PyMOL Python script that loads the backbone (N, CA, C, O; Angstrom):
from pymol import cmd

cmd.read_pdbstr("""\
ATOM      1  N   MET A   1     100.005  92.650  42.519  1.00  0.00           N
ATOM      2  CA  MET A   1     101.249  92.234  43.120  1.00  0.00           C
ATOM      3  C   MET A   1     101.161  90.758  43.513  1.00  0.00           C
ATOM      4  O   MET A   1     100.188  90.337  44.139  1.00  0.00           O
ATOM      5  N   VAL A   2     102.171  89.978  43.149  1.00  0.00           N
ATOM      6  CA  VAL A   2     102.206  88.548  43.448  1.00  0.00           C
ATOM      7  C   VAL A   2     102.867  88.352  44.813  1.00  0.00           C
ATOM      8  O   VAL A   2     103.989  88.805  45.039  1.00  0.00           O
ATOM      9  N   ILE A   3     102.167  87.683  45.706  1.00  0.00           N
ATOM     10  CA  ILE A   3     102.723  87.378  47.018  1.00  0.00           C
ATOM     11  C   ILE A   3     103.056  85.890  47.027  1.00  0.00           C
ATOM     12  O   ILE A   3     102.186  85.042  46.829  1.00  0.00           O
ATOM     13  N   GLU A   4     104.336  85.587  47.260  1.00  0.00           N
ATOM     14  CA  GLU A   4     104.780  84.194  47.274  1.00  0.00           C
ATOM     15  C   GLU A   4     104.205  83.468  48.484  1.00  0.00           C
ATOM     16  O   GLU A   4     103.737  84.095  49.435  1.00  0.00           O
ATOM     17  N   ILE A   5     104.247  82.163  48.438  1.00  0.00           N
ATOM     18  CA  ILE A   5     103.760  81.327  49.531  1.00  0.00           C
ATOM     19  C   ILE A   5     104.878  80.353  49.894  1.00  0.00           C
ATOM     20  O   ILE A   5     105.558  79.822  49.016  1.00  0.00           O
ATOM     21  N   SER A   6     105.062  80.125  51.180  1.00  0.00           N
ATOM     22  CA  SER A   6     106.129  79.236  51.642  1.00  0.00           C
ATOM     23  C   SER A   6     105.680  77.779  51.594  1.00  0.00           C
ATOM     24  O   SER A   6     104.491  77.476  51.496  1.00  0.00           O
ATOM     25  N   CYS A   7     106.652  76.900  51.664  1.00  0.00           N
ATOM     26  CA  CYS A   7     106.349  75.465  51.700  1.00  0.00           C
ATOM     27  C   CYS A   7     105.469  75.133  52.899  1.00  0.00           C
ATOM     28  O   CYS A   7     104.534  74.342  52.778  1.00  0.00           O
ATOM     29  N   ILE A   8     105.755  75.721  54.042  1.00  0.00           N
ATOM     30  CA  ILE A   8     104.965  75.449  55.253  1.00  0.00           C
ATOM     31  C   ILE A   8     103.506  75.824  55.020  1.00  0.00           C
ATOM     32  O   ILE A   8     102.604  75.071  55.391  1.00  0.00           O
ATOM     33  N   GLU A   9     103.270  76.981  54.410  1.00  0.00           N
ATOM     34  CA  GLU A   9     101.895  77.394  54.124  1.00  0.00           C
ATOM     35  C   GLU A   9     101.228  76.424  53.143  1.00  0.00           C
ATOM     36  O   GLU A   9     100.050  76.098  53.290  1.00  0.00           O
ATOM     37  N   VAL A  10     101.982  75.969  52.149  1.00  0.00           N
ATOM     38  CA  VAL A  10     101.454  75.005  51.184  1.00  0.00           C
ATOM     39  C   VAL A  10     101.058  73.723  51.908  1.00  0.00           C
ATOM     40  O   VAL A  10      99.978  73.182  51.671  1.00  0.00           O
ATOM     41  N   TRP A  11     101.931  73.236  52.794  1.00  0.00           N
ATOM     42  CA  TRP A  11     101.642  71.986  53.516  1.00  0.00           C
ATOM     43  C   TRP A  11     100.381  72.120  54.357  1.00  0.00           C
ATOM     44  O   TRP A  11      99.591  71.180  54.452  1.00  0.00           O
ATOM     45  N   ARG A  12     100.189  73.290  54.968  1.00  0.00           N
ATOM     46  CA  ARG A  12      98.989  73.506  55.796  1.00  0.00           C
ATOM     47  C   ARG A  12      97.711  73.451  54.965  1.00  0.00           C
ATOM     48  O   ARG A  12      96.664  73.030  55.457  1.00  0.00           O
ATOM     49  N   GLU A  13      97.797  73.873  53.716  1.00  0.00           N
ATOM     50  CA  GLU A  13      96.601  74.001  52.874  1.00  0.00           C
ATOM     51  C   GLU A  13      96.447  72.897  51.837  1.00  0.00           C
ATOM     52  O   GLU A  13      95.499  72.926  51.052  1.00  0.00           O
ATOM     53  N   ILE A  14      97.350  71.929  51.814  1.00  0.00           N
ATOM     54  CA  ILE A  14      97.349  70.959  50.719  1.00  0.00           C
ATOM     55  C   ILE A  14      96.056  70.140  50.668  1.00  0.00           C
ATOM     56  O   ILE A  14      95.554  69.839  49.585  1.00  0.00           O
ATOM     57  N   SER A  15      95.524  69.784  51.823  1.00  0.00           N
ATOM     58  CA  SER A  15      94.261  69.033  51.846  1.00  0.00           C
ATOM     59  C   SER A  15      93.119  69.887  51.297  1.00  0.00           C
ATOM     60  O   SER A  15      92.292  69.406  50.522  1.00  0.00           O
ATOM     61  N   ASN A  16      93.081  71.151  51.703  1.00  0.00           N
ATOM     62  CA  ASN A  16      92.045  72.053  51.187  1.00  0.00           C
ATOM     63  C   ASN A  16      92.207  72.280  49.684  1.00  0.00           C
ATOM     64  O   ASN A  16      91.220  72.410  48.961  1.00  0.00           O
ATOM     65  N   TYR A  17      93.459  72.326  49.220  1.00  0.00           N
ATOM     66  CA  TYR A  17      93.731  72.462  47.786  1.00  0.00           C
ATOM     67  C   TYR A  17      93.152  71.266  47.030  1.00  0.00           C
ATOM     68  O   TYR A  17      92.473  71.429  46.016  1.00  0.00           O
ATOM     69  N   ILE A  18      93.430  70.065  47.535  1.00  0.00           N
ATOM     70  CA  ILE A  18      92.930  68.846  46.889  1.00  0.00           C
ATOM     71  C   ILE A  18      91.400  68.820  46.918  1.00  0.00           C
ATOM     72  O   ILE A  18      90.762  68.420  45.944  1.00  0.00           O
ATOM     73  N   ASP A  19      90.813  69.253  48.048  1.00  0.00           N
ATOM     74  CA  ASP A  19      89.351  69.259  48.189  1.00  0.00           C
ATOM     75  C   ASP A  19      88.696  70.437  47.467  1.00  0.00           C
ATOM     76  O   ASP A  19      87.469  70.529  47.410  1.00  0.00           O
ATOM     77  N   ASP A  20      89.518  71.339  46.916  1.00  0.00           N
ATOM     78  CA  ASP A  20      89.048  72.532  46.207  1.00  0.00           C
ATOM     79  C   ASP A  20      88.172  73.413  47.101  1.00  0.00           C
ATOM     80  O   ASP A  20      87.107  73.884  46.702  1.00  0.00           O
ATOM     81  N   THR A  21      88.668  73.615  48.337  1.00  0.00           N
ATOM     82  CA  THR A  21      87.918  74.456  49.279  1.00  0.00           C
ATOM     83  C   THR A  21      88.702  75.722  49.641  1.00  0.00           C
ATOM     84  O   THR A  21      88.491  76.299  50.708  1.00  0.00           O
ATOM     85  N   ILE A  22      89.596  76.150  48.764  1.00  0.00           N
ATOM     86  CA  ILE A  22      90.344  77.387  48.986  1.00  0.00           C
ATOM     87  C   ILE A  22      89.914  78.422  47.957  1.00  0.00           C
ATOM     88  O   ILE A  22      89.369  78.085  46.906  1.00  0.00           O
ATOM     89  N   ASP A  23      90.168  79.681  48.274  1.00  0.00           N
ATOM     90  CA  ASP A  23      89.767  80.730  47.339  1.00  0.00           C
ATOM     91  C   ASP A  23      90.707  80.768  46.130  1.00  0.00           C
ATOM     92  O   ASP A  23      91.797  80.196  46.148  1.00  0.00           O
ATOM     93  N   ALA A  24      90.260  81.448  45.100  1.00  0.00           N
ATOM     94  CA  ALA A  24      90.989  81.470  43.822  1.00  0.00           C
ATOM     95  C   ALA A  24      92.378  82.082  43.964  1.00  0.00           C
ATOM     96  O   ALA A  24      93.316  81.628  43.309  1.00  0.00           O
ATOM     97  N   GLU A  25      92.529  83.099  44.803  1.00  0.00           N
ATOM     98  CA  GLU A  25      93.829  83.750  44.979  1.00  0.00           C
ATOM     99  C   GLU A  25      94.839  82.790  45.606  1.00  0.00           C
ATOM    100  O   GLU A  25      95.981  82.710  45.154  1.00  0.00           O
ATOM    101  N   LEU A  26      94.423  82.059  46.647  1.00  0.00           N
ATOM    102  CA  LEU A  26      95.319  81.098  47.282  1.00  0.00           C
ATOM    103  C   LEU A  26      95.642  79.954  46.318  1.00  0.00           C
ATOM    104  O   LEU A  26      96.787  79.505  46.261  1.00  0.00           O
ATOM    105  N   ARG A  27      94.662  79.484  45.570  1.00  0.00           N
ATOM    106  CA  ARG A  27      94.901  78.424  44.593  1.00  0.00           C
ATOM    107  C   ARG A  27      95.944  78.876  43.562  1.00  0.00           C
ATOM    108  O   ARG A  27      96.835  78.105  43.206  1.00  0.00           O
ATOM    109  N   ALA A  28      95.836  80.101  43.090  1.00  0.00           N
ATOM    110  CA  ALA A  28      96.799  80.616  42.105  1.00  0.00           C
ATOM    111  C   ALA A  28      98.203  80.679  42.706  1.00  0.00           C
ATOM    112  O   ALA A  28      99.178  80.322  42.044  1.00  0.00           O
ATOM    113  N   ARG A  29      98.307  81.132  43.957  1.00  0.00           N
ATOM    114  CA  ARG A  29      99.610  81.186  44.626  1.00  0.00           C
ATOM    115  C   ARG A  29     100.199  79.786  44.777  1.00  0.00           C
ATOM    116  O   ARG A  29     101.391  79.580  44.550  1.00  0.00           O
ATOM    117  N   MET A  30      99.357  78.824  45.163  1.00  0.00           N
ATOM    118  CA  MET A  30      99.839  77.451  45.330  1.00  0.00           C
ATOM    119  C   MET A  30     100.226  76.854  43.983  1.00  0.00           C
ATOM    120  O   MET A  30     101.232  76.149  43.892  1.00  0.00           O
ATOM    121  N   ASP A  31      99.450  77.121  42.938  1.00  0.00           N
ATOM    122  CA  ASP A  31      99.792  76.623  41.603  1.00  0.00           C
ATOM    123  C   ASP A  31     101.167  77.139  41.167  1.00  0.00           C
ATOM    124  O   ASP A  31     101.972  76.383  40.623  1.00  0.00           O
ATOM    125  N   ARG A  32     101.433  78.425  41.408  1.00  0.00           N
ATOM    126  CA  ARG A  32     102.750  78.983  41.071  1.00  0.00           C
ATOM    127  C   ARG A  32     103.846  78.292  41.886  1.00  0.00           C
ATOM    128  O   ARG A  32     104.921  77.986  41.370  1.00  0.00           O
ATOM    129  N   HIS A  33     103.556  78.052  43.159  1.00  0.00           N
ATOM    130  CA  HIS A  33     104.535  77.394  44.025  1.00  0.00           C
ATOM    131  C   HIS A  33     104.837  75.986  43.501  1.00  0.00           C
ATOM    132  O   HIS A  33     106.000  75.587  43.435  1.00  0.00           O
ATOM    133  N   PHE A  34     103.806  75.240  43.134  1.00  0.00           N
ATOM    134  CA  PHE A  34     104.006  73.872  42.634  1.00  0.00           C
ATOM    135  C   PHE A  34     104.836  73.860  41.350  1.00  0.00           C
ATOM    136  O   PHE A  34     105.598  72.921  41.119  1.00  0.00           O
ATOM    137  N   ARG A  35     104.699  74.879  40.521  1.00  0.00           N
ATOM    138  CA  ARG A  35     105.493  74.942  39.296  1.00  0.00           C
ATOM    139  C   ARG A  35     106.986  75.081  39.579  1.00  0.00           C
ATOM    140  O   ARG A  35     107.815  74.690  38.758  1.00  0.00           O
ATOM    141  N   ASN A  36     107.328  75.639  40.745  1.00  0.00           N
ATOM    142  CA  ASN A  36     108.728  75.921  41.062  1.00  0.00           C
ATOM    143  C   ASN A  36     109.305  75.073  42.188  1.00  0.00           C
ATOM    144  O   ASN A  36     110.506  75.150  42.450  1.00  0.00           O
ATOM    145  N   CYS A  37     108.492  74.270  42.860  1.00  0.00           N
ATOM    146  CA  CYS A  37     108.974  73.508  44.023  1.00  0.00           C
ATOM    147  C   CYS A  37     108.704  72.014  43.818  1.00  0.00           C
ATOM    148  O   CYS A  37     107.573  71.547  43.955  1.00  0.00           O
ATOM    149  N   LYS A  38     109.749  71.290  43.493  1.00  0.00           N
ATOM    150  CA  LYS A  38     109.607  69.854  43.253  1.00  0.00           C
ATOM    151  C   LYS A  38     109.195  69.105  44.516  1.00  0.00           C
ATOM    152  O   LYS A  38     108.444  68.132  44.452  1.00  0.00           O
ATOM    153  N   HIS A  39     109.692  69.567  45.669  1.00  0.00           N
ATOM    154  CA  HIS A  39     109.373  68.891  46.932  1.00  0.00           C
ATOM    155  C   HIS A  39     107.869  68.970  47.221  1.00  0.00           C
ATOM    156  O   HIS A  39     107.234  67.959  47.522  1.00  0.00           O
ATOM    157  N   CYS A  40     107.312  70.170  47.128  1.00  0.00           N
ATOM    158  CA  CYS A  40     105.877  70.326  47.394  1.00  0.00           C
ATOM    159  C   CYS A  40     105.027  69.632  46.332  1.00  0.00           C
ATOM    160  O   CYS A  40     103.955  69.108  46.635  1.00  0.00           O
ATOM    161  N   THR A  41     105.505  69.630  45.095  1.00  0.00           N
ATOM    162  CA  THR A  41     104.786  68.915  44.036  1.00  0.00           C
ATOM    163  C   THR A  41     104.736  67.421  44.348  1.00  0.00           C
ATOM    164  O   THR A  41     103.710  66.775  44.133  1.00  0.00           O
ATOM    165  N   ALA A  42     105.831  66.874  44.850  1.00  0.00           N
ATOM    166  CA  ALA A  42     105.858  65.457  45.232  1.00  0.00           C
ATOM    167  C   ALA A  42     104.893  65.192  46.379  1.00  0.00           C
ATOM    168  O   ALA A  42     104.210  64.167  46.388  1.00  0.00           O
ATOM    169  N   ILE A  43     104.829  66.104  47.347  1.00  0.00           N
ATOM    170  CA  ILE A  43     103.893  65.948  48.464  1.00  0.00           C
ATOM    171  C   ILE A  43     102.459  66.005  47.955  1.00  0.00           C
ATOM    172  O   ILE A  43     101.617  65.214  48.380  1.00  0.00           O
ATOM    173  N   LEU A  44     102.178  66.936  47.045  1.00  0.00           N
ATOM    174  CA  LEU A  44     100.837  67.030  46.457  1.00  0.00           C
ATOM    175  C   LEU A  44     100.468  65.735  45.747  1.00  0.00           C
ATOM    176  O   LEU A  44      99.374  65.208  45.949  1.00  0.00           O
ATOM    177  N   GLU A  45     101.364  65.221  44.924  1.00  0.00           N
ATOM    178  CA  GLU A  45     101.082  63.987  44.185  1.00  0.00           C
ATOM    179  C   GLU A  45     100.894  62.809  45.140  1.00  0.00           C
ATOM    180  O   GLU A  45      99.982  62.003  44.959  1.00  0.00           O
ATOM    181  N   GLY A  46     101.745  62.709  46.147  1.00  0.00           N
ATOM    182  CA  GLY A  46     101.619  61.621  47.114  1.00  0.00           C
ATOM    183  C   GLY A  46     100.327  61.694  47.901  1.00  0.00           C
ATOM    184  O   GLY A  46      99.662  60.681  48.116  1.00  0.00           O
ATOM    185  N   THR A  47      99.973  62.903  48.331  1.00  0.00           N
ATOM    186  CA  THR A  47      98.732  63.083  49.080  1.00  0.00           C
ATOM    187  C   THR A  47      97.528  62.771  48.202  1.00  0.00           C
ATOM    188  O   THR A  47      96.589  62.110  48.645  1.00  0.00           O
ATOM    189  N   SER A  48      97.551  63.244  46.962  1.00  0.00           N
ATOM    190  CA  SER A  48      96.454  62.968  46.025  1.00  0.00           C
ATOM    191  C   SER A  48      96.316  61.471  45.776  1.00  0.00           C
ATOM    192  O   SER A  48      95.204  60.946  45.730  1.00  0.00           O
ATOM    193  N   ASN A  49      97.435  60.791  45.615  1.00  0.00           N
ATOM    194  CA  ASN A  49      97.402  59.337  45.411  1.00  0.00           C
ATOM    195  C   ASN A  49      96.826  58.632  46.631  1.00  0.00           C
ATOM    196  O   ASN A  49      96.039  57.695  46.492  1.00  0.00           O
ATOM    197  N   THR A  50      97.207  59.071  47.813  1.00  0.00           N
ATOM    198  CA  THR A  50      96.692  58.464  49.044  1.00  0.00           C
ATOM    199  C   THR A  50      95.188  58.653  49.146  1.00  0.00           C
ATOM    200  O   THR A  50      94.460  57.721  49.489  1.00  0.00           O
ATOM    201  N   VAL A  51      94.723  59.857  48.848  1.00  0.00           N
ATOM    202  CA  VAL A  51      93.284  60.129  48.890  1.00  0.00           C
ATOM    203  C   VAL A  51      92.552  59.223  47.904  1.00  0.00           C
ATOM    204  O   VAL A  51      91.511  58.655  48.235  1.00  0.00           O
ATOM    205  N   ARG A  52      93.090  59.086  46.698  1.00  0.00           N
ATOM    206  CA  ARG A  52      92.448  58.209  45.702  1.00  0.00           C
ATOM    207  C   ARG A  52      92.389  56.761  46.186  1.00  0.00           C
ATOM    208  O   ARG A  52      91.376  56.088  45.996  1.00  0.00           O
ATOM    209  N   LEU A  53      93.460  56.277  46.807  1.00  0.00           N
ATOM    210  CA  LEU A  53      93.475  54.900  47.306  1.00  0.00           C
ATOM    211  C   LEU A  53      92.446  54.697  48.410  1.00  0.00           C
ATOM    212  O   LEU A  53      91.761  53.675  48.448  1.00  0.00           O
ATOM    213  N   VAL A  54      92.341  55.669  49.302  1.00  0.00           N
ATOM    214  CA  VAL A  54      91.384  55.556  50.407  1.00  0.00           C
ATOM    215  C   VAL A  54      89.957  55.617  49.875  1.00  0.00           C
ATOM    216  O   VAL A  54      89.100  54.838  50.291  1.00  0.00           O
ATOM    217  N   VAL A  55      89.706  56.546  48.954  1.00  0.00           N
ATOM    218  CA  VAL A  55      88.367  56.689  48.388  1.00  0.00           C
ATOM    219  C   VAL A  55      87.977  55.435  47.605  1.00  0.00           C
ATOM    220  O   VAL A  55      86.827  54.998  47.651  1.00  0.00           O
ATOM    221  N   ASP A  56      88.954  54.856  46.882  1.00  0.00           N
ATOM    222  CA  ASP A  56      88.683  53.645  46.109  1.00  0.00           C
ATOM    223  C   ASP A  56      88.524  52.417  46.992  1.00  0.00           C
ATOM    224  O   ASP A  56      88.107  51.359  46.522  1.00  0.00           O
ATOM    225  N   ASP A  57      88.861  52.560  48.287  1.00  0.00           N
ATOM    226  CA  ASP A  57      88.802  51.450  49.237  1.00  0.00           C
ATOM    227  C   ASP A  57      89.649  50.276  48.758  1.00  0.00           C
ATOM    228  O   ASP A  57      89.316  49.115  48.994  1.00  0.00           O
ATOM    229  N   ALA A  58      90.762  50.601  48.075  1.00  0.00           N
ATOM    230  CA  ALA A  58      91.661  49.566  47.573  1.00  0.00           C
ATOM    231  C   ALA A  58      92.516  49.016  48.715  1.00  0.00           C
ATOM    232  O   ALA A  58      93.048  49.770  49.529  1.00  0.00           O
ATOM    233  N   ALA A  59      92.633  47.733  48.758  1.00  0.00           N
ATOM    234  CA  ALA A  59      93.479  47.084  49.760  1.00  0.00           C
ATOM    235  C   ALA A  59      94.569  46.317  49.026  1.00  0.00           C
ATOM    236  O   ALA A  59      94.307  45.623  48.043  1.00  0.00           O
ATOM    237  N   PHE A  60      95.790  46.452  49.517  1.00  0.00           N
ATOM    238  CA  PHE A  60      96.893  45.733  48.900  1.00  0.00           C
ATOM    239  C   PHE A  60      97.971  45.515  49.941  1.00  0.00           C
ATOM    240  O   PHE A  60      98.011  46.197  50.965  1.00  0.00           O
ATOM    241  N   GLU A  61      98.818  44.586  49.678  1.00  0.00           N
ATOM    242  CA  GLU A  61      99.913  44.236  50.567  1.00  0.00           C
ATOM    243  C   GLU A  61     101.074  45.213  50.372  1.00  0.00           C
ATOM    244  O   GLU A  61     101.523  45.441  49.249  1.00  0.00           O
ATOM    245  N   LEU A  62     101.553  45.785  51.475  1.00  0.00           N
ATOM    246  CA  LEU A  62     102.705  46.689  51.403  1.00  0.00           C
ATOM    247  C   LEU A  62     103.994  45.877  51.433  1.00  0.00           C
ATOM    248  O   LEU A  62     104.038  44.804  52.034  1.00  0.00           O
ATOM    249  N   PRO A  63     105.036  46.381  50.793  1.00  0.00           N
ATOM    250  CA  PRO A  63     106.328  45.679  50.816  1.00  0.00           C
ATOM    251  C   PRO A  63     106.872  45.613  52.244  1.00  0.00           C
ATOM    252  O   PRO A  63     106.585  46.482  53.067  1.00  0.00           O
ATOM    253  N   GLY A  64     107.647  44.589  52.524  1.00  0.00           N
ATOM    254  CA  GLY A  64     108.255  44.432  53.837  1.00  0.00           C
ATOM    255  C   GLY A  64     109.070  45.647  54.223  1.00  0.00           C
ATOM    256  O   GLY A  64     109.816  46.182  53.404  1.00  0.00           O
ATOM    257  N   GLY A  65     108.934  46.089  55.469  1.00  0.00           N
ATOM    258  CA  GLY A  65     109.692  47.214  55.979  1.00  0.00           C
ATOM    259  C   GLY A  65     109.162  48.575  55.576  1.00  0.00           C
ATOM    260  O   GLY A  65     109.742  49.594  55.950  1.00  0.00           O
ATOM    261  N   PHE A  66     108.063  48.616  54.814  1.00  0.00           N
ATOM    262  CA  PHE A  66     107.540  49.889  54.335  1.00  0.00           C
ATOM    263  C   PHE A  66     107.159  50.816  55.483  1.00  0.00           C
ATOM    264  O   PHE A  66     107.509  51.997  55.470  1.00  0.00           O
ATOM    265  N   SER A  67     106.444  50.287  56.475  1.00  0.00           N
ATOM    266  CA  SER A  67     105.993  51.120  57.589  1.00  0.00           C
ATOM    267  C   SER A  67     107.163  51.752  58.325  1.00  0.00           C
ATOM    268  O   SER A  67     107.116  52.929  58.681  1.00  0.00           O
ATOM    269  N   GLU A  68     108.214  50.970  58.553  1.00  0.00           N
ATOM    270  CA  GLU A  68     109.384  51.486  59.257  1.00  0.00           C
ATOM    271  C   GLU A  68     110.068  52.590  58.449  1.00  0.00           C
ATOM    272  O   GLU A  68     110.465  53.615  59.003  1.00  0.00           O
ATOM    273  N   ARG A  69     110.205  52.377  57.135  1.00  0.00           N
ATOM    274  CA  ARG A  69     110.826  53.388  56.280  1.00  0.00           C
ATOM    275  C   ARG A  69     109.983  54.662  56.239  1.00  0.00           C
ATOM    276  O   ARG A  69     110.522  55.769  56.264  1.00  0.00           O
ATOM    277  N   LEU A  70     108.670  54.505  56.176  1.00  0.00           N
ATOM    278  CA  LEU A  70     107.780  55.657  56.146  1.00  0.00           C
ATOM    279  C   LEU A  70     107.894  56.451  57.446  1.00  0.00           C
ATOM    280  O   LEU A  70     108.033  57.674  57.412  1.00  0.00           O
ATOM    281  N   LEU A  71     107.836  55.776  58.579  1.00  0.00           N
ATOM    282  CA  LEU A  71     107.950  56.465  59.861  1.00  0.00           C
ATOM    283  C   LEU A  71     109.291  57.178  59.995  1.00  0.00           C
ATOM    284  O   LEU A  71     109.353  58.299  60.501  1.00  0.00           O
ATOM    285  N   LYS A  72     110.354  56.539  59.547  1.00  0.00           N
ATOM    286  CA  LYS A  72     111.686  57.156  59.604  1.00  0.00           C
ATOM    287  C   LYS A  72     111.712  58.417  58.747  1.00  0.00           C
ATOM    288  O   LYS A  72     112.230  59.449  59.174  1.00  0.00           O
ATOM    289  N   ARG A  73     111.159  58.339  57.551  1.00  0.00           N
ATOM    290  CA  ARG A  73     111.139  59.494  56.643  1.00  0.00           C
ATOM    291  C   ARG A  73     110.290  60.617  57.217  1.00  0.00           C
ATOM    292  O   ARG A  73     110.698  61.778  57.187  1.00  0.00           O
ATOM    293  N   LEU A  74     109.119  60.288  57.737  1.00  0.00           N
ATOM    294  CA  LEU A  74     108.246  61.312  58.297  1.00  0.00           C
ATOM    295  C   LEU A  74     108.879  61.995  59.503  1.00  0.00           C
ATOM    296  O   LEU A  74     108.725  63.202  59.686  1.00  0.00           O
ATOM    297  N   SER A  75     109.582  61.238  60.314  1.00  0.00           N
ATOM    298  CA  SER A  75     110.207  61.831  61.499  1.00  0.00           C
ATOM    299  C   SER A  75     111.385  62.732  61.134  1.00  0.00           C
ATOM    300  O   SER A  75     111.811  63.546  61.953  1.00  0.00           O
ATOM    301  N   SER A  76     111.918  62.600  59.923  1.00  0.00           N
ATOM    302  CA  SER A  76     113.041  63.441  59.512  1.00  0.00           C
ATOM    303  C   SER A  76     112.584  64.763  58.895  1.00  0.00           C
ATOM    304  O   SER A  76     113.409  65.646  58.663  1.00  0.00           O
ATOM    305  N   LEU A  77     111.288  64.914  58.626  1.00  0.00           N
ATOM    306  CA  LEU A  77     110.772  66.152  58.031  1.00  0.00           C
ATOM    307  C   LEU A  77     110.691  67.244  59.096  1.00  0.00           C
ATOM    308  O   LEU A  77     110.457  66.950  60.269  1.00  0.00           O
ATOM    309  N   PRO A  78     110.881  68.501  58.696  1.00  0.00           N
ATOM    310  CA  PRO A  78     110.757  69.580  59.681  1.00  0.00           C
ATOM    311  C   PRO A  78     109.330  69.689  60.178  1.00  0.00           C
ATOM    312  O   PRO A  78     108.377  69.524  59.417  1.00  0.00           O
ATOM    313  N   ALA A  79     109.196  69.966  61.449  1.00  0.00           N
ATOM    314  CA  ALA A  79     107.868  70.110  62.034  1.00  0.00           C
ATOM    315  C   ALA A  79     107.257  71.433  61.608  1.00  0.00           C
ATOM    316  O   ALA A  79     107.953  72.442  61.492  1.00  0.00           O
ATOM    317  N   ALA A  80     105.957  71.422  61.377  1.00  0.00           N
ATOM    318  CA  ALA A  80     105.253  72.655  61.061  1.00  0.00           C
ATOM    319  C   ALA A  80     105.144  73.482  62.336  1.00  0.00           C
ATOM    320  O   ALA A  80     104.971  72.923  63.420  1.00  0.00           O
ATOM    321  N   PRO A  81     105.241  74.800  62.223  1.00  0.00           N
ATOM    322  CA  PRO A  81     105.105  75.631  63.415  1.00  0.00           C
ATOM    323  C   PRO A  81     103.711  75.474  64.009  1.00  0.00           C
ATOM    324  O   PRO A  81     102.734  75.266  63.289  1.00  0.00           O
ATOM    325  N   GLU A  82     103.635  75.575  65.325  1.00  0.00           N
ATOM    326  CA  GLU A  82     102.349  75.438  66.003  1.00  0.00           C
ATOM    327  C   GLU A  82     101.492  76.653  65.719  1.00  0.00           C
ATOM    328  O   GLU A  82     101.981  77.780  65.645  1.00  0.00           O
ATOM    329  N   LYS A  83     100.187  76.398  65.561  1.00  0.00           N
ATOM    330  CA  LYS A  83      99.237  77.493  65.361  1.00  0.00           C
ATOM    331  C   LYS A  83      98.901  78.087  66.718  1.00  0.00           C
ATOM    332  O   LYS A  83      98.839  77.385  67.727  1.00  0.00           O
ATOM    333  N   GLU A  84      98.689  79.370  66.719  1.00  0.00           N
ATOM    334  CA  GLU A  84      98.336  80.037  67.978  1.00  0.00           C
ATOM    335  C   GLU A  84      96.860  80.039  68.189  1.00  0.00           C
ATOM    336  O   GLU A  84      96.381  80.558  69.198  1.00  0.00           O
TER     337      GLU A  84
END
""", "prot")
cmd.dss("prot")
cmd.show_as("cartoon", "prot")
cmd.util.cbc("prot")
cmd.orient("prot")
């Protein structure tokens, strides 16, 4: 039986997915989710790109106003539910 995974669950595990520290069943569920969810796929690609930039220790100049636009965008995203 296939159990779907929500976007919130994907967001919680995206770092572990990139680091390949999740079990095969969760990876398969997330892979199916990425095939059907453009939003989460974009988050995965963005997070993966960020990790590559940090690991490469690449430094570059950001376009003017980038930080403000990023903060505005991040503040508009729904908050993840608090863990108990």
